[in-house]
C-alpha positions, 0 to 999 in steps of 0.5 A: 674636557673638549673632547666630551663636550664635542661628544655630547654635541654631536650626540644631541645634533644626531638625536635632533634628526628626523626620518625626513633626513634619511628617505633611503633607510626609512623607505627600507625601513617602511617596506620591510616592517608591513610583510612582518606585521602581515605574516605575525597577524596571519600567523595569529588569525590562524591559530585563533580561527584553529581554535574556533573550529575546534569549539564548533566540533566539541558543540556538535559532538556534544549536541549529537550526544545529546540527541542519541540520549534523548530521541525524539518522541513521536509527533501526535499525527503519528500516533494517531495513525497508529491508533487508528489501526490498532483500533480498526485491527481490534474492531474487525476482530470483534466483529469476526468474533461475533460472527456464527459459523456458517453451515455449508450449502447444499448443491446438486447437479442435473442432466436437465441441460438442455431444458434449463437453457431453453426456459432460461432463453425466455427470461429477462438478463438470464443468459449472459457473456462473461468475457475473459478474464472477467469476474462476475458477481451477484448479490443477493441481499436477504429479505425477511419474506425467506428463508434462503436462496437458491441457485441454478446455472449452466455453461455452453462449451466449457466449464466456469468458475463459482463460489459463494460468500456472504457479506454480513454487513447490514442490508441497504437495498433489496434489489439483486445487482451484478458487478462485472470485475476484471482479473488483476492477477500478474501470476504466471497464467495457463490456458484453460483445459479442455473437456471436464475439470474435476471438483478440485481444481481450485481457480487461480484467478480467485482473489483472498478477500480482504473484506473483514464482514466477508464469509466464505461459504463455497471456495471457487472452483470450476464446475462441469457446467457445460455438460450438467445443470448445477443447482444449489441452496443455502438458509440465510444466517442471518441479515447480510448479502450473498455474493455469487461469483461466476469466475472466468480470470482463468480464461486467456482466450475464451468468453463463456455464455452463462445461463442462470438463475436466481430466487428465493425460497420460504 
């Protein structure tokens, strides 16, 4: 009986003791437990982050699949440009369809080379130099008082390219004008050949015409204008402007002295 009472009293005293009575034990437990709690916290956070990243990846995949199924529609500006391009092509095709076929020109040559040169030397702007690599284009508008355009030309020493085109654009000026342009053809060029050249030699400097209103009457060929006078005429097909091209774009070294005149005939 006494032993039981002593045991109860001892247990009661031990229960009433605080942790401050055992500083060593308390410090040891505090040093160990936070580490355990930190490790447990890190593991739980890692699991939470992994789960969050997996959810985000699934969300992106779902979003990508949705984008593939519903492709973006073209913006109004892009659609407008495509429609404008299609409309321009259709309009150009309609203009070309309305153009009547052009008759070939009447051409001729003459041995009166010295006489023509002597006459044109006395006329203003009838003797010009077409420099190497250049193309001289004479713009001749149609006029109501005439029915055809005529031309004559010759050169000193060497040949020159010549061709005729017709621009169906309505005439805004009745002045005959001259335009000089340089060839931008960077393809393999050969030095011009000496002596006569046959009429089948197509000019390398000739360009494909991109103007939808432009029609070809005579393609550019090298002409033996240093051996004989080259002339011709063409009946007006309607209102528009003739483009007479004197082409020296194939020449790498030589300028050409050109004698020419253009006039109307009823």
